[in-house]
KOLMARLUM-242790 format. One record per atom (N, C-alpha, C, O): x, y, z. Coordinates in pm, whole numbers, plus 50000, padded with zeros to 5 digits. Layout:
<drendrens>
XYZ
...
</drendrens>
This chain:
<drendrens>
102118993052159
100368996452166
099738988252114
100188980552029
098158988552173
097308979952152
096658980352014
095928989751982
096978968251920
096428971351794
094958963151790
094688953351859
093958970651680
092828965151677
092758953051664
093708948351602
091608942251715
091758927451714
091978920851590
092028929351501
092128909951548
091908904051446
090658898951412
089818896651499
090418896551277
089098892951261
089018882151306
090058876751344
087738875151318
087558860551382
087688850751276
087438854351161
088128835351304
088018827051240
086588820051247
086168820851362
085898814951182
084668807551185
084778794751162
085678790251090
083978788251214
084058773751217
082998769051085
081788771051091
083658762350968
082698758250841
081538753350863
081468744650949
080538756750805
079418748350843
079478733450809
079918729550701
078988724850909
079618709250878
078238708450746
077378716150703
078758691950717
078118688050588
076238687650618
075848686550734
075488688450530
074158695550566
073418707550620
072198709650625
074498715450662
074048727850706
074738738050651
075898737650608
073898748450653
074378763250596
074948770550720
075738779950706
074628767150817
075248780050913
076698771451024
077018760151060
077198786251040
078778781851120
078178774551264
077068776951313
079148765251316
077888761551414
078818770451563
078558768051680
079768779551521
080158791551626
079408798151647
079088800251764
078648805651518
077768817451577
076438815051522
075488821451565
076288805751427
074858808051339
074828811151210
074028806051131
075748820251178
075618825851103
076028818950953
076778809350960
075558823450808
075908813850695
077288821850675
077728831550736
077828814650572
079378819750528
078988832650447
079898840850438
077768836050385
077478847150338
077168858550396
077518869650357
076398855650511
076488868350608
077718874250743
077648881250844
078848866050665
080108867650767
080638878650697
080628878950574
081278891450795
082058900850745
083158899950642
084018892650690
083468903550538
084188902450446
085908895850485
086548886550435
086208904950591
087628900450653
087648892150745
088748890450798
086688885550787
086588873450896
086948856950804
086608853750690
087548851250879
087808841050795
087188827350814
086198828450887
087428813350771
086598803850812
087448791650773
088248790850680
087098781650869
087708771750861
087458757850896
086618755650984
088138746750831
087688733550896
088458728950996
088308717551040
089358737351040
090248730651157
089658734051285
089928745651315
088948728151373
088538734651515
089378742651568
088938753651603
090678739951589
092038744051654
092138759651600
092838767251668
091738762851527
091828773151460
090418784451443
090388794451371
089818781651491
088218789451514
088668798351630
089418795151723
088148808251611
088238821451744
087018830151728
086958842051758
086018822351674
084728832951658
084058828951836
084178818251895
083558837951871
083208838152005
081788835052027
081258834252138
081138833251903
079558831851891
079098843651865
079758851151794
077738847751923
077018857851900
077188867252042
076328872452113
078468867152051
078058880852194
078518893852141
079318895452049
077878903252215
078218916152146
079568917052130
079978907452195
080648923652077
081558932052013
082428932252137
083438925752167
081558944352216
082188949252347
082408938852449
082998940452556
081848927852404
082128916952538
083188907952501
083518898452572
083788911252378
085008903552327
086028909252389
086268921252377
086828899952474
087988905452536
089168914752456
089748924852495
089248909152360
090348917252250
089518935052216
089948946452197
088328929252223
087748942952182
087688954552289
087988966352278
087138946452412
087288956152535
088578960152561
088808972052579
089588950652565
090888954052561
091098970452442
091218981152503
091108970752331
091448979252258
090578991352291
091289001452301
089418993552309
088639001052359
088799009152479
088479020952491
089608997752611
089849004452664
091149016052673
091329026152742
091899009452572
093189013152556
092969030152466
093589040752481
091829026352375
091399042752332
090999052552454
091309064452464
090369046152529
089259054352654
090609061652737
090729073952744
091549052352795
092489056752898
093789059252870
094539063252959
094269057052733
095369063752664
095359070952564
096209079852566
094529070352451
094649077552364
093729090452368
094099101152317
092599088852428
091669101252474
092629110752535
092829121852487
093179106552634
094339117752744
094999123252634
094709134452593
095949115552579
096619122152471
095959132952373
096419144352364
095149129752319
094569140152239
093759154252302
093519165152251
093469148652437
092899160152528
094109169052540
093979181252526
095429162852569
096459171752638
097149178052492
098099185752507
096729175352361
096979184252242
096879195452222
095909198252292
097199204752173
097189218952135
096209215351964
095349222251910
096809201751919
096049201151761
096509184351744
097249177451813
095849181751641
096259170451554
096749171251420
096139176551327
097719166651414
098559166151255
098679154851241
099559149051304
097859148051155
097719132051100
098089132750941
097829141950863
098699121750916
099079117150795
097929111350730
097359102150789
097509115050622
096319113650554
096629097550491
097609094650422
095399087250537
095519076750483
094689075250340
094769065050272
093979085250306
093779083950165
092229073650142
091109077450178
092469063050089
091539055550073
091759037850153
091179027450121
092549039550235
093159028650322
093039034450457
094139035750511
092069038150525
091809041850666
092609029450734
093029018850689
092629036450881
092719025450985
091859029751088
091249040351098
091889019351168
090919021451295
091799030451404
091179038751471
092999029251421
093909040151497
093499053351458
092989062151527
093839053451324
093769065651247
092109074351283
091839086251293
091459064851292
090329069051281
089669073551437
088939082951468
090099065551494
090059070351652
090309082551696
089509090551745
091859084251669
092179096851703
091459108951651
091059118651715
091359106251505
090569116751427
089419117551511
089129128951547
088779109551546
087139113651591
087469116251704
086919126951732
088289111351824
088699124251958
088769136651895
087829144551902
089729138951839
089909153451801
088789161051742
088369172151774
088449154051662
086989162751620
085879163651738
085159173551747
085799154051817
084749155151928
085089168052009
084229175452055
086699170552025
086859177052104
087129190552083
087509198952165
086869191851944
087119204851884
088659209051834
088869220151785
089629200151851
090949203051796
091299205951688
090939197651604
092009216751638
092649219951519
093149207551443
093539197851508
093159207651329
093529197351253
094269198151102
093749202651000
095379193551114
096109195350994
096549181050926
097169172450989
096209179750808
096209167750731
097499169250656
097729179450591
098329159250663
099879159850583
099429149150453
099229137150474
099299155150323
098699147050208
099849141550167
100699150250146
100299128050142
101229119850061
100869122749925
099759126149883
102169120549849
102289124849735
101129115349644
101169103449678
100169118249541
099349110049517
098109105249566
097289097549518
098189113549706
096719110849754
095639119949777
095769131249824
094549114349738
093269124949740
092519126749882
091599119749926
093139138149945
092319136450054
090679138850045
090159147849979
089879127850133
088479130750086
087879143750103
088489151750175
086739147450049
086089159150056
085719165550213
085979176750255
084979153650286
084619159550383
085759159750490
085569167450584
086829152950490
088099151350563
088659162650507
088969168650610
088939168250435
089219182150377
088519193950433
089079204350468
087129191450440
086819204250492
086269205150644
085769214950700
086509191550696
087399190450871
088429196150900
088509202751004
089589194450799
090669201150838
090939214950845
090299222250769
091869220550931
092229232650945
093279239150806
093199249650743
094319226450797
094919230050682
095139214750612
094759204150662
095699216050512
096279201150396
097479204750399
097569216650368
098409200150419
099979201950376
100519193850300
100649182350341
100989197350164
101319184350070
102909181250135
103639190250175
103149171250135
104069162850151
105239162850076
105019162749955
106649163050114
107459165850054
108839160150131
108939161050253
109879154250049
111129145750090
111789156250153
112309154750263
111819167950086
112649181050146
112139184250275
111069190050292
113019179950378
112209181750522
112359197050602
111779201050703
113369203850514
113239219550543
112109225150468
111599235550508
111659218950357
110199225950295
109239221050378
108349228350422
109319207150410
108009205550501
107629211750635
106599217250674
108869208850695
109059216750811
108419231150800
107619233950890
108599238650725
108269250250672
106819252350611
106449263950597
105969242050573
104879243850546
103849239950658
102739245250666
104289230750738
103729225750864
103799238550967
102749241651022
104849245250992
104939260351061
103999267751019
103179271251105
103799272250890
102959280350837
101599273250863
100669281250867
101339263450876
099829256750899
099619261651029
098649268351065
100939256651126
100609258351294
100409273351294
099479277451364
101069281451234
101179298151254
099369303551237
098739311351308
098949296251120
097509299051045
096489296451152
095339300751144
097029287751275
095659281551356
095629295951469
094589299551523
096779302051486
096249313451553
096259307651715
095479312051799
097369295751748
097109291051852
097899300451961
098699308351911
097779300552091
098329311452206
099699297752196
099469285652195
101099304352188
102369299652189
102659298052349
103739292552365
102089300852455
102279301652575
102419286152607
102619282452723
</drendrens>
C-alpha cells in the first residue's frame, strides 16, 4: 500500500543568507516536520512547486482516488479504530471519504483514548475496545444491528 510521502529535507541556507537555496524559505518558515541538512546529497526539497506536482504526492493522491475511494464506495459502513490525538493521513482520507459518501461510521475506542467530540458526533456508534474478543464481537454486532442496514 502506498504511504504518505516523507517530509522533504531542505538545503541549509549558506553563510550570509537566511533562505534555503532549494525553495527560498527561511528555516523558520519550514513546516515543523521538514528536515534541513548541510549535505547536498540528502536534499529532497523540490523547490516551490505545488504539492500536487510532486511525484510522491501525486502517487499517493492517485492511490486514494483509484483504490481507497472505490473500496469505501463498495462498503456498507466504515469501522475505524480511533486514533485519538495521533491521527494519520490514511485514516483521515478513509474517514473523509466515508463522511462525504454518507456511510455509517463505527469508531472503536481503544483503552484510555478520548474520541474527539466532533468525531463522536459524526459516528453512528462508539464501541469500547476489550481484549475479550467474544465481548468485542458482540459489541460490534450490536452497533451494526443498530444501524438498521439491509442484510441482503
